[in-house]
N, C-alpha and C positions, 0 to 999 in steps of 0.2 A: 489379485488386488485386495488390499485391506480397506476396510470401511470404518468411518466414524458414523455418528448420527446427528441429526439436527434436533431442535428442541421438541419436536413432535415424534421422534423416533424413526424418521425416514433415513435411509442410508445415504451417506455422502462418501464418494471415493476419496481416499487419502491423496490421490493425485487428481488435480483438476486441470482442465484445458483452458488456457488463457487465449481468447480468440482475437486479441488486439494485433497479433503478429502473423496473421495469415499471409502466406506468400502472395506477391502481387506481380501482375504482368502489366507494365506501364502504370496507368492510374487505377486499374481495376484489380480486384482480388482474383487470383488464379483458382477458379472454382473447382476444376477437376483435381488439382493437386490438394487443395484444402479438403475436398470431399474424401479423397483416399486416406488422408491423415486422420480425419475425424472418425471415419468408419473403423480404421485400425484401432484408434483409442477406445471406441465403444467395445470392440472385440476384446480388448485387453482389460476391460472392466471399468474404464473411466465413465462416470455418469454425471459429473459436474462441469458445465460449460459456461464460462464467464465472458460476457461481452458488454457493450455500453452504447448508448445513443450516439456518442461523439466519435466512436471508432469507425472510420470511413468504410462503408460497405459490409461491416462485420455482422451486424444483426441480420441483414438481408441474406448474407451468405449462409450463416448458421441456420436460419429458418428454412431456407431452401434445401439444404443438405438433410436436415431432420425430416422434412415433409416428403421429399422424394424417395427417401429410403425407409420410411415408416418407423422412425426412431423416436418420435416425440415422447411416447410413453415410457421409453427406456432410460431417458436422461432427465436431468434437472437443469433448467435454464436460469442463469443469473444475469440480470442486466441492471441498468442504473438510470436514475433520474438526474439530469445535469442541474443540480440545485443552484449553481452559479449563474444559470441562464434564466431562472424562474423569477418573474416579476408579478405574476397574478395566479389566482387559483385556476383560471381557465387554461393557463399555459401548462399546468401540471396534467390536466386531462388530455389536452391536445397531444403532448409529447408521449404520454402513456399509450394512447390509442394508436399513435404512429408506430410505437415499438411493438405492440401486439400484432399489427399488420405486417411489419417487417419480419417478425419472427414466426408468422403463420400459426399463432396459438391464441387460445383464450385465457391462458393462465401463465403468469410469471412465478416460478417456484421461489426465487430469491431476488427481491428487489431492494436495491441500495440507493441511499442518498449519496450521490457521487462526490468524492473528493472534499469531504468536510475538513476544514483546517482550523475552524474557530467555532466556539459555542454560539456566537452571534449568528452564524449561518443557520443553525437549527432554530434559533429564536425567530429569524426572518420567515422560515417556512411555517412555523407555528402561527405567525401573524396572518398567514394566508389560509389557515385552516387545514394544514397538512395532517394533523392528528385525526380529524373527522374523516378526511379523505382516505387515509390508510384504513381506518376502521371499516369504512364502507367497502373498500376493495377486498379486504380480508373476509368480510361477511359474505360477499357474493362469490368468493373463491377465485377472484381474478389475481390476487396476490396471496401466496401461501406463507411466506416469511418476509419480514421487513428488517432491513439492516442499514449499515452505512460503511462507506470506505473512507479511510482516514489518512491525512498527511498533516502533521503538526507536532507539537511537543506532547510529552507524557501527561503533564498536568491537565492540559486542555482535553486530551483523549479521555481521561478519567471523568471529567465534567460532562462530556457528551455521552459517555457510556451510562452515566447515572441519570441522564435527562429524560429517558424514555424506556419503555419495556421492550428493548430490542430483541429480535429473534437470533441475530447473528451480527458479526462485524468483519471487516476486511482491513488488514494492516500491512504496511511494508515491513518486512522482518527477514533478516538473514544474519549470518554470524558477524558481518562487519557493522550492521546496524543494530546490534544487540541492545544497545542502550540509547538509541536515537529514535525519534518519532514516538510511536506508542511504546516500542521497546519491550523487553522482557517483562517489565513491571506491568505494562498495559495488557500484554498477553495473559499474564497470570490473573490480573484483576477480572478480565472478561471471563476466563475459564472458571474463576471462583464464583461468578454469578450464574454459571451454567450456560453461558453464551458461546456457541461455536465460533471459532476464529478461523477465517480464511486468510492464507498468506499470499501476498503478491510480492513481486520482485525478490524471489528467493535467492537469486544469483546476481542481484543488483544489475539487472539488464545485461547480463553477460560478463560483468566485471570480475566475477568470481570464477569464471571459466578460463580466462586468460590471466594466469597468475604471473608475478615476477619470476624470472628464471630461478632465483634462489629458492623460492617457495615451491616451484615445480619440482626441483631436485629433491627437496626435503620430502614432499609428498610421494615421489617415486620410490624413495628409499625406505619410508616408514608408514606408508598409507595403505597397506593391505591390497594394493592394486587398484585403489579407488582413483577415478579421474577427479579433476577439480570440481566438475559439476556434481558428480556423485557424492563427494564429501559434503558439499553445500546442502544437498537435498537430505542426506542422512543426518546432518546436524539438526535439521528441522524435524524430520520424522522421529528423531530420538525423544522429542519433547511431547509428553502426553497432552499438553494444553493445545497443541496444534491439531485442528480438525482436518484441514485440506490445504495442500500446497499447489498453487497455480503455476503452470509452466506454459510459456508462449511457444508451443511446439510447432515447428514448421518444416519438419522432415520426418519420414517414417522411421529412420534410425533413432531420432530423438524420442519419438513416441515409444518405441521398443525399449530403449535404454531406461527412460524415466519410469515406465510401467514396471520394469524389472526391479528397479530400486524400491519403488513404492510397495511392491509385493513382498520384498525381502525385509525391509526395515520396519521395525516396530519400536514403540517407546521403550527407552532404556537399553537399546541394543548396542550403543557405543560404549567402549571401555574407557576407563580413566585415561589410558594412553592416547586413545583417539581424541578425546576432548583436549588434552594437553597439546596434541599436534595442531588442532584448530587454533589454539591460542598462539602457538609459535608462528603459524602462517599469518595470522592477524598481525602479529608484531612485525613480520617482514613487510607486509603490505603497508604498515604504518611507519616504516622507517623514514618516509619522506614527510611525515607530519611536521607541522610548524609549532604545535602546542601539545604538550603531553597530557591532555585532558582525557580522563576516563569516563566522563559522563556520570559521575557519582552524585552530582547535584548538591554536595555539601555546601557549595557556595550560594545556594538558593534558599529562600527567595531574596532577590535583590530589592532593597528598599525603594529603588527607582523603577523597578520593573524590567531591567535589562535581562534578556535571555542569554545568560553567559554560556551555558553548555551548548546551546543552539548555535551561537556565533562560532565557537571553537570547532564544533562538528563540521560546519560548512567551510570554514577556513581551512581545516585539514583536508577536506574533500577536494579543494582546489589543487592540492599537490599530489593527490592519489588518483585523480581522474582529470578530465579536461576542465580548465578553469571556467570556460564559458558555461559548461553543464552545471558546475557547482554553483556559479552565480545565479543561473536560472532557477535552480532548485531552492536556493536561499530566497530569491525574490518571490517564488511561488508559495513556499511553505512557511516562511517567516514574514516576508515583507508585506503580504496581503492580509495578515491577520488584523482583526479589529484593534488589538493592542500588540504591535509587532515587537516591542522590547528592543528598539535600536540602541546601539552602543552610545549614541550621542546623548542619551539620557543619563549616562554615568556622571556622578558628581565627585568621583574619586574618594569616597569615604573609606575604602579599604576593608570594609566588613567582610567581603567575600574572601579576601586573601588570608584572613585569620583562620578561616575554616577549611582552606584547600589542603587536602592530604598530599598533593603533589607539589605544594609550595610554588605554584605558578604566580608570576607577576601579572596578575589578571588585569589590572588597570592599564598597563602599557600594552599588553597583548590584545586587549579589546580595541584599542585605537588602531593598532596594526591590522587587525582582522577587518575592522570596519572600512579602512582605506582600500583593502584588497577586495572585499565583497561588494562594496558600493562605490566604485569609481563613478565619476560624474554622470556618464550616460545611463548607468543602472540606477543611480540615485534619482535622476529625473524621470526615468521610466516607471520606477516604483511609485514615486510621488504622483505621477499622472494617473496610474492605475488605481491608486488608493482614493484619489479625488473623485474619479468616476464611480467607484464602488460606494463611497459615502453618499454621493449625490443620488444614486439610484436607490439606496436603502432608505433615503428620506422621502422618496416619492410615495404618494398614497397608493397602495395596491389596488388594482382594478379587479373586481370580482372576489376580493378577499373578504375576511371577516373583521 
């Protein structure tokens, strides 16, 4: 296993274990199976285990496995504060204490503000005194590293990144999402500040494992024997800015395979031909795209605040994956931002089209994308969720500062 380091010089395995996808028996996690897989991962050198408060049964299962096998001192635990559930300073302490109990530990090695999508969410936590709370937990040793996991656009990521002296961050990143969400620009910005970057969704939830037939054949003929999963992981391990890649491993075969790739792959190991192959596979995947947007952002900023690249990214996603999944991701990652940048804000000035290298008819495509992404039921659902969030954010915090 290869290792990176955190800001304090402690080793982090390049392959991390994502504990959200432990196998289940009915409604409960299959403890015996999960235990075998975690023990094998530790044997293979994995020392970074990622869970969260809202993953059903995950914290309890991981804590039990580590305690019953005497592994706590050999691994690093990462878990998360569900910031979207926090309405008071007292709630932060309550949830944190519950997490310590579930995980059977006195210390969380890596603690994240979970699923930040907007700078306003960090501002809300600050209004509850989160900075003082973090300082106290780090002083007492109950938290060693503080970070955030992120879903949103690049510009907002950079703003959150600069808002606090973070020890690390976690982003969704893979070769299909290279210029979406935090993207390569966000990855490099974090690394440039000396902040370790943990990667989630390295294979887009399995989407980059089951490739179109045309892409499978291309990979088989030119891919050095790499499987689709191996190619996706190698693309990430090739980048020196990547500290750790999380994989939701739920079989011993998967643990063995991913650990092998992590031990072999080092930054810069891919050849130019390998990188061109990835681009060709991306192009095949995107043959069903509706808009030829590359995410270059030359069209931005929109004078009315429309998130043009974001719209086109999720519109294209509808035709590369399930439409309902793309709409949900749009609603979650764009629709619930403080300033969501809906296409309905467009006044048709055409400024964006003058700067588009792809010569896209942006104004018409935005209308088309908005109709597809926000049909009436989704529009009403997003509006209701936004109304609830705004109402709660205006309530006076209880126990805050």
